N, CA, C and O atoms as a Tripos MOL2 file, in Angstrom:
@<TRIPOS>MOLECULE
protein
  284   283    71     0     0
PROTEIN
NO_CHARGES

@<TRIPOS>ATOM
      1 N         -10.3210  -22.1520   -0.2770 N.3       1 MET1
      2 CA         -8.9180  -21.9320   -0.0110 C.3       1 MET1
      3 C          -8.7180  -20.6330    0.7590 C.2       1 MET1
      4 O          -9.3700  -19.6230    0.4950 O.2       1 MET1
      5 N          -7.8280  -20.6880    1.6880 N.am      2 LYS2
      6 CA         -7.5770  -19.5320    2.5330 C.3       2 LYS2
      7 C          -6.2730  -18.8500    2.1330 C.2       2 LYS2
      8 O          -5.3050  -19.5100    1.7550 O.2       2 LYS2
      9 N          -6.2600  -17.5330    2.2200 N.am      3 THR3
     10 CA         -5.0420  -16.7840    1.9220 C.3       3 THR3
     11 C          -4.1140  -16.8600    3.1340 C.2       3 THR3
     12 O          -4.5520  -16.6750    4.2690 O.2       3 THR3
     13 N          -2.8520  -17.1290    2.8910 N.am      4 SER4
     14 CA         -1.9130  -17.2660    3.9910 C.3       4 SER4
     15 C          -1.6270  -15.9070    4.6310 C.2       4 SER4
     16 O          -1.7490  -14.8580    3.9980 O.2       4 SER4
     17 N          -1.2500  -15.9620    5.8820 N.am      5 LYS5
     18 CA         -0.9570  -14.7270    6.6200 C.3       5 LYS5
     19 C           0.2690  -14.0210    6.0610 C.2       5 LYS5
     20 O           0.3590  -12.7940    6.1050 O.2       5 LYS5
     21 N           1.2060  -14.7930    5.5370 N.am      6 SER6
     22 CA          2.4010  -14.1660    4.9800 C.3       6 SER6
     23 C           2.0690  -13.3850    3.7140 C.2       6 SER6
     24 O           2.6590  -12.3340    3.4630 O.2       6 SER6
     25 N           1.1270  -13.8910    2.9100 N.am      7 ALA7
     26 CA          0.7300  -13.1620    1.7010 C.3       7 ALA7
     27 C           0.0320  -11.8550    2.0630 C.2       7 ALA7
     28 O           0.2410  -10.8330    1.4100 O.2       7 ALA7
     29 N          -0.7860  -11.8880    3.0890 N.am      8 ILE8
     30 CA         -1.4720  -10.6770    3.5400 C.3       8 ILE8
     31 C          -0.4550   -9.6730    4.0710 C.2       8 ILE8
     32 O          -0.5490   -8.4800    3.7840 O.2       8 ILE8
     33 N           0.5090  -10.1510    4.8410 N.am      9 ALA9
     34 CA          1.5410   -9.2550    5.3920 C.3       9 ALA9
     35 C           2.3690   -8.6350    4.2760 C.2       9 ALA9
     36 O           2.7040   -7.4510    4.3350 O.2       9 ALA9
     37 N           2.6990   -9.4170    3.2670 N.am     10 ILE10
     38 CA          3.4890   -8.8970    2.1500 C.3      10 ILE10
     39 C           2.7210   -7.8140    1.4080 C.2      10 ILE10
     40 O           3.2990   -6.7900    1.0450 O.2      10 ILE10
     41 N           1.4220   -8.0220    1.1750 N.am     11 VAL11
     42 CA          0.6160   -7.0180    0.4850 C.3      11 VAL11
     43 C           0.5570   -5.7300    1.2920 C.2      11 VAL11
     44 O           0.6770   -4.6430    0.7280 O.2      11 VAL11
     45 N           0.3750   -5.8360    2.5980 N.am     12 VAL12
     46 CA          0.2860   -4.6480    3.4470 C.3      12 VAL12
     47 C           1.6170   -3.8980    3.4770 C.2      12 VAL12
     48 O           1.6350   -2.6710    3.3740 O.2      12 VAL12
     49 N           2.7230   -4.6160    3.6160 N.am     13 VAL13
     50 CA          4.0370   -3.9710    3.6670 C.3      13 VAL13
     51 C           4.3540   -3.2710    2.3470 C.2      13 VAL13
     52 O           4.8290   -2.1360    2.3370 O.2      13 VAL13
     53 N           4.0890   -3.9510    1.2430 N.am     14 ILE14
     54 CA          4.3540   -3.3450   -0.0680 C.3      14 ILE14
     55 C           3.4810   -2.1180   -0.2850 C.2      14 ILE14
     56 O           3.9490   -1.1150   -0.8240 O.2      14 ILE14
     57 N           2.2210   -2.1830    0.1260 N.am     15 SER15
     58 CA          1.3340   -1.0320   -0.0760 C.3      15 SER15
     59 C           1.7670    0.1620    0.7770 C.2      15 SER15
     60 O           1.6900    1.3030    0.3210 O.2      15 SER15
     61 N           2.2190   -0.0840    2.0040 N.am     16 VAL16
     62 CA          2.7010    1.0140    2.8510 C.3      16 VAL16
     63 C           3.9730    1.6250    2.2660 C.2      16 VAL16
     64 O           4.1280    2.8460    2.2410 O.2      16 VAL16
     65 N           4.8850    0.7640    1.7950 N.am     17 LEU17
     66 CA          6.1160    1.2780    1.1900 C.3      17 LEU17
     67 C           5.8220    2.0950   -0.0690 C.2      17 LEU17
     68 O           6.4200    3.1510   -0.2750 O.2      17 LEU17
     69 N           4.9140    1.6170   -0.9010 N.am     18 LEU18
     70 CA          4.5570    2.3710   -2.1040 C.3      18 LEU18
     71 C           3.9130    3.7090   -1.7610 C.2      18 LEU18
     72 O           4.1750    4.7130   -2.4240 O.2      18 LEU18
     73 N           3.0740    3.7280   -0.7300 N.am     19 SER19
     74 CA          2.4440    4.9950   -0.3490 C.3      19 SER19
     75 C           3.4690    5.9730    0.2180 C.2      19 SER19
     76 O           3.3650    7.1770   -0.0160 O.2      19 SER19
     77 N           4.4640    5.4710    0.9650 N.am     20 LEU20
     78 CA          5.5220    6.3520    1.4720 C.3      20 LEU20
     79 C           6.3730    6.8970    0.3270 C.2      20 LEU20
     80 O           6.7400    8.0720    0.3290 O.2      20 LEU20
     81 N           6.6830    6.0550   -0.6410 N.am     21 ILE21
     82 CA          7.4400    6.5220   -1.8060 C.3      21 ILE21
     83 C           6.6620    7.5790   -2.5570 C.2      21 ILE21
     84 O           7.2260    8.5860   -2.9850 O.2      21 ILE21
     85 N           5.3660    7.3560   -2.7210 N.am     22 LEU22
     86 CA          4.5290    8.3450   -3.4010 C.3      22 LEU22
     87 C           4.4780    9.6490   -2.6170 C.2      22 LEU22
     88 O           4.4750   10.7290   -3.2090 O.2      22 LEU22
     89 N           4.4390    9.5590   -1.2900 N.am     23 GLY23
     90 CA          4.4480   10.7640   -0.4690 C.3      23 GLY23
     91 C           5.7660   11.5120   -0.5320 C.2      23 GLY23
     92 O           5.7860   12.7420   -0.5060 O.2      23 GLY23
     93 N           6.8640   10.7780   -0.6150 N.am     24 ILE24
     94 CA          8.1860   11.4130   -0.7070 C.3      24 ILE24
     95 C           8.3540   12.1340   -2.0330 C.2      24 ILE24
     96 O           9.0580   13.1410   -2.1070 O.2      24 ILE24
     97 N           7.7150   11.6300   -3.0780 N.am     25 LEU25
     98 CA          7.8430   12.2300   -4.4060 C.3      25 LEU25
     99 C           7.1110   13.5680   -4.5400 C.2      25 LEU25
    100 O           7.2330   14.2440   -5.5620 O.2      25 LEU25
    101 N           6.3560   13.9480   -3.5160 N.am     26 ASP26
    102 CA          5.6740   15.2420   -3.5320 C.3      26 ASP26
    103 C           6.7230   16.3610   -3.5700 C.2      26 ASP26
    104 O           7.7400   16.2870   -2.8810 O.2      26 ASP26
    105 N           6.4720   17.3780   -4.3670 N.am     27 TYR27
    106 CA          7.4760   18.4300   -4.5530 C.3      27 TYR27
    107 C           7.7180   19.2620   -3.2990 C.2      27 TYR27
    108 O           8.7820   19.8690   -3.1790 O.2      27 TYR27
    109 N           6.7790   19.3150   -2.3630 N.am     28 GLU28
    110 CA          6.9590   20.0920   -1.1380 C.3      28 GLU28
    111 C           7.6970   19.3290   -0.0510 C.2      28 GLU28
    112 O           8.1480   19.9350    0.9210 O.2      28 GLU28
    113 N           7.8320   18.0200   -0.1890 N.am     29 THR29
    114 CA          8.4420   17.1930    0.8420 C.3      29 THR29
    115 C           9.9490   17.1890    0.6790 C.2      29 THR29
    116 O          10.4740   16.7270   -0.3340 O.2      29 THR29
    117 N          10.6410   17.7050    1.6800 N.am     30 GLN30
    118 CA         12.1050   17.7610    1.6630 C.3      30 GLN30
    119 C          12.7410   16.6220    2.4500 C.2      30 GLN30
    120 O          13.8730   16.2270    2.1690 O.2      30 GLN30
    121 N          12.0100   16.0900    3.4430 N.am     31 SER31
    122 CA         12.5520   15.0240    4.2840 C.3      31 SER31
    123 C          11.4020   14.1870    4.8290 C.2      31 SER31
    124 O          10.2290   14.5050    4.6300 O.2      31 SER31
    125 N          11.7620   13.1180    5.5180 N.am     32 LEU32
    126 CA         10.7300   12.2910    6.1490 C.3      32 LEU32
    127 C          10.0210   13.0470    7.2670 C.2      32 LEU32
    128 O           8.8420   12.8120    7.5330 O.2      32 LEU32
    129 N          10.7390   13.9470    7.9140 N.am     33 TYR33
    130 CA         10.1110   14.7630    8.9560 C.3      33 TYR33
    131 C           8.9810   15.6070    8.3570 C.2      33 TYR33
    132 O           7.8970   15.6990    8.9310 O.2      33 TYR33
    133 N           9.2440   16.2190    7.2010 N.am     34 ASP34
    134 CA          8.1990   17.0000    6.5310 C.3      34 ASP34
    135 C           7.0300   16.1220    6.1080 C.2      34 ASP34
    136 O           5.8770   16.5530    6.1190 O.2      34 ASP34
    137 N           7.3420   14.8870    5.7350 N.am     35 LEU35
    138 CA          6.2900   13.9760    5.2930 C.3      35 LEU35
    139 C           5.3280   13.6450    6.4200 C.2      35 LEU35
    140 O           4.1130   13.6300    6.2220 O.2      35 LEU35
    141 N           5.8720   13.3770    7.6130 N.am     36 PHE36
    142 CA          5.0160   12.9650    8.7240 C.3      36 PHE36
    143 C           4.5040   14.1120    9.5770 C.2      36 PHE36
    144 O           3.3860   14.0440   10.0870 O.2      36 PHE36
    145 N           5.3000   15.1690    9.7450 N.am     37 PHE37
    146 CA          4.9240   16.2210   10.6840 C.3      37 PHE37
    147 C           4.7040   17.5840   10.0470 C.2      37 PHE37
    148 O           4.2650   18.5110   10.7260 O.2      37 PHE37
    149 N           4.9950   17.7260    8.7760 N.am     38 GLY38
    150 CA          4.8870   19.0210    8.1170 C.3      38 GLY38
    151 C           3.4530   19.4570    7.8770 C.2      38 GLY38
    152 O           3.1080   20.6210    8.0790 O.2      38 GLY38
    153 N           2.6270   18.5300    7.4510 N.am     39 ASP39
    154 CA          1.2500   18.8590    7.1020 C.3      39 ASP39
    155 C           0.3820   17.6530    7.4390 C.2      39 ASP39
    156 O           0.7540   16.5180    7.1410 O.2      39 ASP39
    157 N          -0.7600   17.8880    8.0530 N.am     40 SER40
    158 CA         -1.6240   16.7630    8.4190 C.3      40 SER40
    159 C          -2.2430   16.1030    7.1820 C.2      40 SER40
    160 O          -2.6690   14.9500    7.2420 O.2      40 SER40
    161 N          -2.2920   16.8180    6.0860 N.am     41 GLY41
    162 CA         -2.8230   16.2500    4.8560 C.3      41 GLY41
    163 C          -1.9470   15.1460    4.3000 C.2      41 GLY41
    164 O          -2.4280   14.2600    3.5940 O.2      41 GLY41
    165 N          -0.6490   15.1970    4.6210 N.am     42 ASN42
    166 CA          0.2540   14.1410    4.1540 C.3      42 ASN42
    167 C          -0.0810   12.8000    4.7840 C.2      42 ASN42
    168 O          -0.0640   11.7770    4.1000 O.2      42 ASN42
    169 N          -0.3820   12.7890    6.0670 N.am     43 ILE43
    170 CA         -0.7240   11.5400    6.7530 C.3      43 ILE43
    171 C          -2.0090   10.9620    6.1790 C.2      43 ILE43
    172 O          -2.1140    9.7550    5.9610 O.2      43 ILE43
    173 N          -2.9800   11.8250    5.9390 N.am     44 ILE44
    174 CA         -4.2450   11.3670    5.3620 C.3      44 ILE44
    175 C          -4.0030   10.7840    3.9730 C.2      44 ILE44
    176 O          -4.5770    9.7540    3.6200 O.2      44 ILE44
    177 N          -3.1630   11.4340    3.1970 N.am     45 ALA45
    178 CA         -2.8600   10.9410    1.8500 C.3      45 ALA45
    179 C          -2.1310    9.5990    1.9130 C.2      45 ALA45
    180 O          -2.4200    8.7070    1.1160 O.2      45 ALA45
    181 N          -1.1960    9.4420    2.8420 N.am     46 ILE46
    182 CA         -0.4710    8.1750    2.9750 C.3      46 ILE46
    183 C          -1.4270    7.0490    3.3410 C.2      46 ILE46
    184 O          -1.3360    5.9550    2.7840 O.2      46 ILE46
    185 N          -2.3400    7.3030    4.2670 N.am     47 ILE47
    186 CA         -3.3270    6.2890    4.6570 C.3      47 ILE47
    187 C          -4.2290    5.9520    3.4770 C.2      47 ILE47
    188 O          -4.5350    4.7840    3.2410 O.2      47 ILE47
    189 N          -4.6500    6.9630    2.7410 N.am     48 LEU48
    190 CA         -5.5140    6.7360    1.5750 C.3      48 LEU48
    191 C          -4.7720    5.9570    0.4920 C.2      48 LEU48
    192 O          -5.3230    5.0100   -0.0690 O.2      48 LEU48
    193 N          -3.5400    6.3390    0.1940 N.am     49 TYR49
    194 CA         -2.7530    5.6250   -0.8120 C.3      49 TYR49
    195 C          -2.5050    4.1810   -0.3910 C.2      49 TYR49
    196 O          -2.6040    3.2680   -1.2110 O.2      49 TYR49
    197 N          -2.1830    3.9710    0.8790 N.am     50 ALA50
    198 CA         -1.9420    2.6080    1.3580 C.3      50 ALA50
    199 C          -3.2030    1.7580    1.2410 C.2      50 ALA50
    200 O          -3.1300    0.5770    0.8990 O.2      50 ALA50
    201 N          -4.3470    2.3490    1.5220 N.am     51 SER51
    202 CA         -5.6080    1.6220    1.3920 C.3      51 SER51
    203 C          -5.8810    1.2400   -0.0580 C.2      51 SER51
    204 O          -6.2960    0.1160   -0.3420 O.2      51 SER51
    205 N          -5.6490    2.1650   -0.9620 N.am     52 ILE52
    206 CA         -5.8770    1.8860   -2.3850 C.3      52 ILE52
    207 C          -4.9170    0.8130   -2.8840 C.2      52 ILE52
    208 O          -5.3330   -0.1130   -3.5810 O.2      52 ILE52
    209 N          -3.6340    0.9280   -2.5370 N.am     53 PHE53
    210 CA         -2.6640   -0.0800   -2.9580 C.3      53 PHE53
    211 C          -2.9870   -1.4440   -2.3480 C.2      53 PHE53
    212 O          -2.7940   -2.4700   -3.0000 O.2      53 PHE53
    213 N          -3.4750   -1.4670   -1.1110 N.am     54 SER54
    214 CA         -3.8630   -2.7330   -0.4870 C.3      54 SER54
    215 C          -5.0390   -3.3620   -1.2100 C.2      54 SER54
    216 O          -5.0570   -4.5710   -1.4390 O.2      54 SER54
    217 N          -6.0120   -2.5560   -1.5670 N.am     55 CYS55
    218 CA         -7.1640   -3.0780   -2.3130 C.3      55 CYS55
    219 C          -6.7250   -3.6850   -3.6410 C.2      55 CYS55
    220 O          -7.2010   -4.7520   -4.0260 O.2      55 CYS55
    221 N          -5.8330   -3.0180   -4.3290 N.am     56 ILE56
    222 CA         -5.3130   -3.5420   -5.5930 C.3      56 ILE56
    223 C          -4.5520   -4.8450   -5.3490 C.2      56 ILE56
    224 O          -4.7180   -5.8100   -6.0950 O.2      56 ILE56
    225 N          -3.7270   -4.8740   -4.3170 N.am     57 GLY57
    226 CA         -2.9610   -6.0850   -4.0020 C.3      57 GLY57
    227 C          -3.8420   -7.2610   -3.6320 C.2      57 GLY57
    228 O          -3.6020   -8.3810   -4.0830 O.2      57 GLY57
    229 N          -4.8760   -7.0190   -2.8040 N.am     58 PHE58
    230 CA         -5.7750   -8.1070   -2.4300 C.3      58 PHE58
    231 C          -6.5990   -8.5870   -3.6230 C.2      58 PHE58
    232 O          -6.9070   -9.7740   -3.7260 O.2      58 PHE58
    233 N          -6.9530   -7.6800   -4.5180 N.am     59 PHE59
    234 CA         -7.6630   -8.0700   -5.7280 C.3      59 PHE59
    235 C          -6.7690   -8.9520   -6.6020 C.2      59 PHE59
    236 O          -7.2350   -9.9420   -7.1670 O.2      59 PHE59
    237 N          -5.4920   -8.5970   -6.7130 N.am     60 LEU60
    238 CA         -4.5640   -9.4160   -7.4930 C.3      60 LEU60
    239 C          -4.3630  -10.7950   -6.8490 C.2      60 LEU60
    240 O          -4.2670  -11.8000   -7.5540 O.2      60 LEU60
    241 N          -4.2990  -10.8430   -5.5150 N.am     61 LEU61
    242 CA         -4.2200  -12.1320   -4.8260 C.3      61 LEU61
    243 C          -5.4350  -12.9890   -5.1210 C.2      61 LEU61
    244 O          -5.3130  -14.1910   -5.3570 O.2      61 LEU61
    245 N          -6.6080  -12.3720   -5.1080 N.am     62 PHE62
    246 CA         -7.8490  -13.0840   -5.4030 C.3      62 PHE62
    247 C          -7.8340  -13.6260   -6.8240 C.2      62 PHE62
    248 O          -8.2210  -14.7710   -7.0560 O.2      62 PHE62
    249 N          -7.3870  -12.8070   -7.7810 N.am     63 LEU63
    250 CA         -7.3270  -13.2600   -9.1660 C.3      63 LEU63
    251 C          -6.3570  -14.4340   -9.3340 C.2      63 LEU63
    252 O          -6.6660  -15.4110  -10.0170 O.2      63 LEU63
    253 N          -5.2050  -14.3310   -8.7160 N.am     64 ILE64
    254 CA         -4.2230  -15.4020   -8.8150 C.3      64 ILE64
    255 C          -4.7620  -16.6910   -8.2190 C.2      64 ILE64
    256 O          -4.5760  -17.7700   -8.7810 O.2      64 ILE64
    257 N          -5.4290  -16.5770   -7.0830 N.am     65 LYS65
    258 CA         -6.0040  -17.7660   -6.4410 C.3      65 LYS65
    259 C          -7.0840  -18.3870   -7.3120 C.2      65 LYS65
    260 O          -7.1560  -19.6120   -7.4190 O.2      65 LYS65
    261 N          -7.9220  -17.5730   -7.9360 N.am     66 GLN66
    262 CA         -8.9700  -18.0970   -8.8020 C.3      66 GLN66
    263 C          -8.3920  -18.7460  -10.0510 C.2      66 GLN66
    264 O          -8.9010  -19.7680  -10.5130 O.2      66 GLN66
    265 N          -7.3390  -18.1640  -10.5940 N.am     67 LEU67
    266 CA         -6.6960  -18.7590  -11.7640 C.3      67 LEU67
    267 C          -6.0650  -20.1070  -11.4220 C.2      67 LEU67
    268 O          -6.0940  -21.0310  -12.2350 O.2      67 LEU67
    269 N          -5.4950  -20.2200  -10.2220 N.am     68 LYS68
    270 CA         -4.9340  -21.5010   -9.7990 C.3      68 LYS68
    271 C          -6.0180  -22.5580   -9.6700 C.2      68 LYS68
    272 O          -5.7890  -23.7240   -9.9920 O.2      68 LYS68
    273 N          -7.1940  -22.1620   -9.2040 N.am     69 ASN69
    274 CA         -8.3020  -23.1110   -9.0670 C.3      69 ASN69
    275 C          -8.8120  -23.5750  -10.4200 C.2      69 ASN69
    276 O          -9.1970  -24.7330  -10.5830 O.2      69 ASN69
    277 N          -8.8140  -22.6640  -11.3970 N.am     70 ILE70
    278 CA         -9.2930  -23.0120  -12.7430 C.3      70 ILE70
    279 C          -8.3120  -23.9510  -13.4270 C.2      70 ILE70
    280 O          -8.7040  -24.9440  -14.0400 O.2      70 ILE70
    281 N          -7.0360  -23.6220  -13.3140 N.am     71 LEU71
    282 CA         -6.0140  -24.4170  -13.9880 C.3      71 LEU71
    283 C          -5.6730  -25.5990  -13.1280 C.2      71 LEU71
    284 O          -4.8280  -26.4130  -13.5020 O.2      71 LEU71
@<TRIPOS>BOND
     1     1     2 1
     2     2     3 1
     3     3     4 2
     4     3     5 am
     5     5     6 1
     6     6     7 1
     7     7     8 2
     8     7     9 am
     9     9    10 1
    10    10    11 1
    11    11    12 2
    12    11    13 am
    13    13    14 1
    14    14    15 1
    15    15    16 2
    16    15    17 am
    17    17    18 1
    18    18    19 1
    19    19    20 2
    20    19    21 am
    21    21    22 1
    22    22    23 1
    23    23    24 2
    24    23    25 am
    25    25    26 1
    26    26    27 1
    27    27    28 2
    28    27    29 am
    29    29    30 1
    30    30    31 1
    31    31    32 2
    32    31    33 am
    33    33    34 1
    34    34    35 1
    35    35    36 2
    36    35    37 am
    37    37    38 1
    38    38    39 1
    39    39    40 2
    40    39    41 am
    41    41    42 1
    42    42    43 1
    43    43    44 2
    44    43    45 am
    45    45    46 1
    46    46    47 1
    47    47    48 2
    48    47    49 am
    49    49    50 1
    50    50    51 1
    51    51    52 2
    52    51    53 am
    53    53    54 1
    54    54    55 1
    55    55    56 2
    56    55    57 am
    57    57    58 1
    58    58    59 1
    59    59    60 2
    60    59    61 am
    61    61    62 1
    62    62    63 1
    63    63    64 2
    64    63    65 am
    65    65    66 1
    66    66    67 1
    67    67    68 2
    68    67    69 am
    69    69    70 1
    70    70    71 1
    71    71    72 2
    72    71    73 am
    73    73    74 1
    74    74    75 1
    75    75    76 2
    76    75    77 am
    77    77    78 1
    78    78    79 1
    79    79    80 2
    80    79    81 am
    81    81    82 1
    82    82    83 1
    83    83    84 2
    84    83    85 am
    85    85    86 1
    86    86    87 1
    87    87    88 2
    88    87    89 am
    89    89    90 1
    90    90    91 1
    91    91    92 2
    92    91    93 am
    93    93    94 1
    94    94    95 1
    95    95    96 2
    96    95    97 am
    97    97    98 1
    98    98    99 1
    99    99   100 2
   100    99   101 am
   101   101   102 1
   102   102   103 1
   103   103   104 2
   104   103   105 am
   105   105   106 1
   106   106   107 1
   107   107   108 2
   108   107   109 am
   109   109   110 1
   110   110   111 1
   111   111   112 2
   112   111   113 am
   113   113   114 1
   114   114   115 1
   115   115   116 2
   116   115   117 am
   117   117   118 1
   118   118   119 1
   119   119   120 2
   120   119   121 am
   121   121   122 1
   122   122   123 1
   123   123   124 2
   124   123   125 am
   125   125   126 1
   126   126   127 1
   127   127   128 2
   128   127   129 am
   129   129   130 1
   130   130   131 1
   131   131   132 2
   132   131   133 am
   133   133   134 1
   134   134   135 1
   135   135   136 2
   136   135   137 am
   137   137   138 1
   138   138   139 1
   139   139   140 2
   140   139   141 am
   141   141   142 1
   142   142   143 1
   143   143   144 2
   144   143   145 am
   145   145   146 1
   146   146   147 1
   147   147   148 2
   148   147   149 am
   149   149   150 1
   150   150   151 1
   151   151   152 2
   152   151   153 am
   153   153   154 1
   154   154   155 1
   155   155   156 2
   156   155   157 am
   157   157   158 1
   158   158   159 1
   159   159   160 2
   160   159   161 am
   161   161   162 1
   162   162   163 1
   163   163   164 2
   164   163   165 am
   165   165   166 1
   166   166   167 1
   167   167   168 2
   168   167   169 am
   169   169   170 1
   170   170   171 1
   171   171   172 2
   172   171   173 am
   173   173   174 1
   174   174   175 1
   175   175   176 2
   176   175   177 am
   177   177   178 1
   178   178   179 1
   179   179   180 2
   180   179   181 am
   181   181   182 1
   182   182   183 1
   183   183   184 2
   184   183   185 am
   185   185   186 1
   186   186   187 1
   187   187   188 2
   188   187   189 am
   189   189   190 1
   190   190   191 1
   191   191   192 2
   192   191   193 am
   193   193   194 1
   194   194   195 1
   195   195   196 2
   196   195   197 am
   197   197   198 1
   198   198   199 1
   199   199   200 2
   200   199   201 am
   201   201   202 1
   202   202   203 1
   203   203   204 2
   204   203   205 am
   205   205   206 1
   206   206   207 1
   207   207   208 2
   208   207   209 am
   209   209   210 1
   210   210   211 1
   211   211   212 2
   212   211   213 am
   213   213   214 1
   214   214   215 1
   215   215   216 2
   216   215   217 am
   217   217   218 1
   218   218   219 1
   219   219   220 2
   220   219   221 am
   221   221   222 1
   222   222   223 1
   223   223   224 2
   224   223   225 am
   225   225   226 1
   226   226   227 1
   227   227   228 2
   228   227   229 am
   229   229   230 1
   230   230   231 1
   231   231   232 2
   232   231   233 am
   233   233   234 1
   234   234   235 1
   235   235   236 2
   236   235   237 am
   237   237   238 1
   238   238   239 1
   239   239   240 2
   240   239   241 am
   241   241   242 1
   242   242   243 1
   243   243   244 2
   244   243   245 am
   245   245   246 1
   246   246   247 1
   247   247   248 2
   248   247   249 am
   249   249   250 1
   250   250   251 1
   251   251   252 2
   252   251   253 am
   253   253   254 1
   254   254   255 1
   255   255   256 2
   256   255   257 am
   257   257   258 1
   258   258   259 1
   259   259   260 2
   260   259   261 am
   261   261   262 1
   262   262   263 1
   263   263   264 2
   264   263   265 am
   265   265   266 1
   266   266   267 1
   267   267   268 2
   268   267   269 am
   269   269   270 1
   270   270   271 1
   271   271   272 2
   272   271   273 am
   273   273   274 1
   274   274   275 1
   275   275   276 2
   276   275   277 am
   277   277   278 1
   278   278   279 1
   279   279   280 2
   280   279   281 am
   281   281   282 1
   282   282   283 1
   283   283   284 2
@<TRIPOS>SUBSTRUCTURE
     1 MET1         2 RESIDUE 1 A MET
     2 LYS2         6 RESIDUE 1 A LYS
     3 THR3        10 RESIDUE 1 A THR
     4 SER4        14 RESIDUE 1 A SER
     5 LYS5        18 RESIDUE 1 A LYS
     6 SER6        22 RESIDUE 1 A SER
     7 ALA7        26 RESIDUE 1 A ALA
     8 ILE8        30 RESIDUE 1 A ILE
     9 ALA9        34 RESIDUE 1 A ALA
    10 ILE10       38 RESIDUE 1 A ILE
    11 VAL11       42 RESIDUE 1 A VAL
    12 VAL12       46 RESIDUE 1 A VAL
    13 VAL13       50 RESIDUE 1 A VAL
    14 ILE14       54 RESIDUE 1 A ILE
    15 SER15       58 RESIDUE 1 A SER
    16 VAL16       62 RESIDUE 1 A VAL
    17 LEU17       66 RESIDUE 1 A LEU
    18 LEU18       70 RESIDUE 1 A LEU
    19 SER19       74 RESIDUE 1 A SER
    20 LEU20       78 RESIDUE 1 A LEU
    21 ILE21       82 RESIDUE 1 A ILE
    22 LEU22       86 RESIDUE 1 A LEU
    23 GLY23       90 RESIDUE 1 A GLY
    24 ILE24       94 RESIDUE 1 A ILE
    25 LEU25       98 RESIDUE 1 A LEU
    26 ASP26      102 RESIDUE 1 A ASP
    27 TYR27      106 RESIDUE 1 A TYR
    28 GLU28      110 RESIDUE 1 A GLU
    29 THR29      114 RESIDUE 1 A THR
    30 GLN30      118 RESIDUE 1 A GLN
    31 SER31      122 RESIDUE 1 A SER
    32 LEU32      126 RESIDUE 1 A LEU
    33 TYR33      130 RESIDUE 1 A TYR
    34 ASP34      134 RESIDUE 1 A ASP
    35 LEU35      138 RESIDUE 1 A LEU
    36 PHE36      142 RESIDUE 1 A PHE
    37 PHE37      146 RESIDUE 1 A PHE
    38 GLY38      150 RESIDUE 1 A GLY
    39 ASP39      154 RESIDUE 1 A ASP
    40 SER40      158 RESIDUE 1 A SER
    41 GLY41      162 RESIDUE 1 A GLY
    42 ASN42      166 RESIDUE 1 A ASN
    43 ILE43      170 RESIDUE 1 A ILE
    44 ILE44      174 RESIDUE 1 A ILE
    45 ALA45      178 RESIDUE 1 A ALA
    46 ILE46      182 RESIDUE 1 A ILE
    47 ILE47      186 RESIDUE 1 A ILE
    48 LEU48      190 RESIDUE 1 A LEU
    49 TYR49      194 RESIDUE 1 A TYR
    50 ALA50      198 RESIDUE 1 A ALA
    51 SER51      202 RESIDUE 1 A SER
    52 ILE52      206 RESIDUE 1 A ILE
    53 PHE53      210 RESIDUE 1 A PHE
    54 SER54      214 RESIDUE 1 A SER
    55 CYS55      218 RESIDUE 1 A CYS
    56 ILE56      222 RESIDUE 1 A ILE
    57 GLY57      226 RESIDUE 1 A GLY
    58 PHE58      230 RESIDUE 1 A PHE
    59 PHE59      234 RESIDUE 1 A PHE
    60 LEU60      238 RESIDUE 1 A LEU
    61 LEU61      242 RESIDUE 1 A LEU
    62 PHE62      246 RESIDUE 1 A PHE
    63 LEU63      250 RESIDUE 1 A LEU
    64 ILE64      254 RESIDUE 1 A ILE
    65 LYS65      258 RESIDUE 1 A LYS
    66 GLN66      262 RESIDUE 1 A GLN
    67 LEU67      266 RESIDUE 1 A LEU
    68 LYS68      270 RESIDUE 1 A LYS
    69 ASN69      274 RESIDUE 1 A ASN
    70 ILE70      278 RESIDUE 1 A ILE
    71 LEU71      282 RESIDUE 1 A LEU
């Protein structure tokens, strides 16, 4: 069974949004400008958080697909 493109897009969008929310919650971040242009470490953290959230999302998709096959 193949994962649909819409499911992959949803996982990526949700992971990027969650990483941006996590970046905004940083105590030094006052605005979106500070988040993207204030410190280069913020961009690296956003990319890292998005990657981690994507891995979790794809793992959950895999589990759901396997459970559907079993049941």
